[in-house]
N, C-alpha and C positions, 0 to 999 in steps of 0.2 A: 504494500500500500504506500502511496506517495502522500506524505503528510507535510503540509506547510504550516509553520508556526509564525505568527506575526506578533512580536513581543517588543515592547519599548526598550527593555534591557535584557541582557543575557550574560552568562559567565564571560569575563571575570568580574562583572559587577557584583557587589556584595548585598545580599538581601534574601529574605525568605522566599520570595517569588522566584528568584534566580536559582536557588537551590531546588525548588520544586520542578521548574521546567528543565533544568539540566538533567535531573534524574528521569523525567518523563521522556525527554528526547533521546538520551543515551540508552534508556531501557527499550524504547521502541526500535532504535537502530540495531541494538544487539540481537533483536529478534528478527532481523532481516528487512525491516521497513526502510524505505527511503525517506529520510527526514531532512528538511531544509528549514533553517531559522532565518527570518528577516528581522534585523534589529538595528539599534543605534551604534554607530561607530564611536568607540570609547578611546581615550588617549592610550597610546602604546598597544593598540590592537590592530590586526590586519583587516582590510576590507573584505577579503575572501579567505576563508579558513575551513579546514575539515578537522574536527576534533572528535575523537572516539566515534568515527563514522557519521557524525552529524555535520552537514554542510551549513556553514554560517556565512551569511551575506550581511554586511554592515553598511548602513547608510550614514553619510556624513551630514550632520546637522550643526547649526550655529551653536558653538560652545557645548557640543554634545548634548543639546537640549532634548529631552523626551517630548516636550510640547511640540516642537517643530517636527518630530517624527510622525505625528498624526497626519500631517499634510504631505511631507516629503516622501513618505513610504508608499503613497497611493500608486504611482505609476509602476513601480517595481512589483508591488503586491499584486496588481492586476496581471502583469506579465507572468509572474511565477504561478499564479492561480490556475493558469491554463493547463499546467502539467500536474496539478494536485488532484488527488482523489477527495481530500477533505482539508479544511482550513481550521486551525485551532488558534485562539487568541485569549487574551485575559484583560482585566481592567488595569490601566485605563487607556493609555494613549495608543495602543496597538489595535484597539477594538474597532474603531471606525474604518481604517484602511482595510482590515481583514474582512469586515462585514460587506463593505462596498465591493471589494474584489470578488468575493463569493457570489454576490448578487449579479454582478456583470458577467461572470463566467458560468453562472448556473451551478455552483458548487455548494455543498452543505458546509455550514460554519457553526462551530460551538465556541462558547466562551466559558473559561474558568473564572468564576467570580471570587476574588480573594477576600474582599470585604466591601460592605456598603456602609459608609459612615453616616449618610443621610443628615438628619437634623443635628447630629452631634458635631458637624463641622463648626458650628458656632461656639463650641466649647473648647476648640483646639487653641493651644497657646500660639500667639503671634498671628492669629487669623482675625482680622477686623470684620466688620459687618459686610462690607462689599466683597472682600476676598472670600469669605466663607460662603456667602450667598452664591457667588459665581461658581465655586467648586461644587456646591450642592446641586446647582442647576446643570452643570456639565455632567456630573455623575448620573443624574436622572436621565439625561439624554442618552448617554452611553449604555446604561443598563436597559433602557427602553427600546434599543434597537432590536428588531425581531430576529434573534438568533434561533437556530434550529433546536439547540439544547443549551441550557444553563447548567454548568457544573459548579456546585458549591463545595467549598473545602471543609465545611463543618455544618452541623445542624443549625447553628446560630446563623450562619451566612445564608442558608436556605430560607430561613424564616425572614431574613432581611429582604431577600429577593421577592418573596411573596408580599411583604408589606410595602415594597417600593411601588406597587401598582402595575407591574408588568402583566399584561393580559395574556392568557393562554400559554404561559411559560411552561415548558417541560423542564423540570428541575431534577437533576441527579446529584446525590451527595457522594463525593469521592475524596476521602481523606488523603492528604499527603503522607509520605512515609518518613521514617527516621532510619538513618544508616547505623544499625546497631553494632556492626563490626567496627565502625569508626568510634561511635559513642559507647564504648565498652569500658566501664570503670576498672576492670582488671588490667587493661592495657595502658591506661593513662598514668602519667607520672606527675602527680600534683606536688610532691615534695621538691622536685627539680624546679618547678615554676616558683614555688615559695622562696626557694634559695635565690633564684634569679632576681626576684622582686625585693629581696632583703626582708622577707617576712619570716618570723619565727613562730611565736606562740599566739600571735594576734588572731582575733576572731574576724574572719574575712567574709563580707557579703559582697556579691558580685553582680554587675550588670554587663551584658555584652550585646552589641548590635548597633543599629543606627540611631542617631538623635533626631528622628523624624517627629513631626508634629503630633502624631498619634501614640508615641511611645512613652510619654509621661516621665521622661528622664529628669525634667526639671523638678518634679515633686520628690524624686528620690534624692536629688542633691539637697533639697530643702530639709529632708529628713535626717541628714548626716549629723547636725548638731544634737538633735534629739536622741539619736542612737548612741552617739558618743557619751552623752550624759549617763545613759543606762548601762552601756557596755564599754568600760574604760579602755580596754585593749582592742578596740575594733577599728577596722579600716574598710573603706569602700574601694574595690578594684573595678575600674571601668575599662573594658576593652571596647573602645568607642570608634566607630567608623568616622571618617572625616567628612562624609557626605550625608545629608545636605550640609554644606559648609556653614550656612547661617545658624543652623542648629548646633553644630560643633562649637562654633565661636561663642554662641550664647552660653553653652555649658561651661566652657573654659572661663568665661567672664564671671559666671555665677560662683564657680569654685574659688576664684581669686578674690572677688568682692566680699564674700561671706567669711573669709579667713578660715576656711576649712581644709586648705591645701595639705596640712599635715595629716589629715584623716582620709585623704583620697589619693589613690594611685591611678593615674590616667595612663592607659596603655594603648599604643597604636594597634590597629587591626593586625591580627596574626593569621598565618596560613591555616586553612581549615583543618588540616591534619594535626595542628598544634592545639586547636581549641579545646578538645576534651581534657587535656592536661591542665589548662587554665580553669576549667569548670571543676576538675577534681581538686584543685588547690583551694577552692572556696568552701566555706562551711555552710553557705546559703547563697542561692541565686534569687535575685529580685527581678520580677517582670511587672513594672508599674504601668503597663499600657492603658490607654484610654479606649482603644479599640483594637481587636485582633480577629482576623478571619480564621486563623488557626492557632498561631503562637508557637513557632518553631523553637524559640529559645526555651520556652517552658517545657515542651516535649523532649528536647534534647537534654535539658538538665535532669528531667525525670529519668531518662534513659541512663544517665550517669549516676542515678540514685542520690542526687543532692537534694536537700530540703528546699522547697520553693516558697517564696512569698509573692503572690500574684494578685493583681486586681480582680475583683469579683465582677468582671464585665465580659461581654461578648462571648467568644468561644472558650476563654481560658478555663471556666469551670468544667467543661467537657473534655479538656485536654490533660489537665494536671492529674497526677496520681502519686502514690508513694507518700512521703512526708511533705505536707504543704499547709499553707495558711492562705486563705482568700481574704483580701482586705478591700476596704472602700477605695475607689479610684479617686485621683486628684487630691489625696489627703496625705501629706507628709507625716501627720500624727499616726494615721492608720498603718502606714509603711513601717514606722518606727516600732509600733506595738507588734507587728507581724515578725519583724526581725528579732525583737526581744523574745517573742514566743519560741522561735527556733532556737535561740541561744539557751533558753531554759528547757528545751526539749518538750514543749507543750504544743506540738503540731497535731494535725489530723493525720491519719494513716489509712491508706486504701491500697488495694491490689494494683500492681503496675499495669498500665494500659500500653498496648503495643500498636504501632502504626507501621506497616511494612510496605516498602517500595514495590515489590513484585505485585502486591495486591492492587496498588494504585495504577501501575502500568497496565495490568490486565483489565482493570475496570474501564480505562480509556479505550483499549482495543475493542472491547465489547460495544462501547458507544459508537466508535467509528464504524464497526461492522453493521450495526443497526441503522445508522444514518445512510450509509452508502449501498447497502445491500450486498456487500462483499462478505466473504466468510472471514471469521476471526482468524488472524494469523496469515491471511493471504497477502503475500508481498508482491504480487504481480500487478 
């Protein structure tokens, strides 16, 4: 089967969506499918590349902007769609060129909906009335395009699709997977990371990921003085992506201005194969998100058997397992109480939940077969 993916970002861009689609694309290619990805040209990447049997075509946009990708991808998406059996896209900026190309070429098109923020755009840090209203409006337009199938990455996201007012939507729930071979606590070396960071007996609570507007990182930073009062030998380790740059600069400024720099260790992004050891070095992982379609960092930390403090919002309650505390979102005080509960070993405890990549890839193959009328696994 010839599958065309139209995605605003793809590996090596750092993010949960990019992890998801790299596994889907490479999983499909490993099973003999012809997979092409149309995406944005990033700095230090090639315009044409084949990676693990996935053909990647990258489009140059001003300042590698994903917003320009919406328009500049249209001509090539239409051309590539001619050879595709099916077209697969996701929210947000790849959705329109994928849908348009599919309609013009008479091909089926499905969208994986990562999350729908909806009315909650107004509560995002740094989002004024006009900007939040514009994002909410554009989100409604994108999700409202008549795709053949909507794939939600959690039950929560599926409910958001229903509530968004999409008429006659066919919704499938396909959970992403976790690489349990990579995120294996028995193979990680947390003590080596602690030594590298100069940490001995301190209680470490950790955040890793992007400083995006929906990630709630600013509330975690505000919680540091409160945590330090209760847990004297504690430090926050932040493995923080540099993009979006305004979010990263804002967090840097908040750490400096609040004089908590002695209680925070800011770490540049690490290679993905090193990430499990950083998680293993932590006594607790904090996921302070305001919205999550799935919550990769929460699921990965659970795979590493680390206690979790996560916001009680969106998909996080259906993803977390093991030792965890769910706390109120947007509340530094609640985050501090959650971390303190972990420190005092007063967490909830449930059976470990498993999310497997082979199940995810097979689910999409079945959807492709149903849409195209081709047999599952047919690579011709």
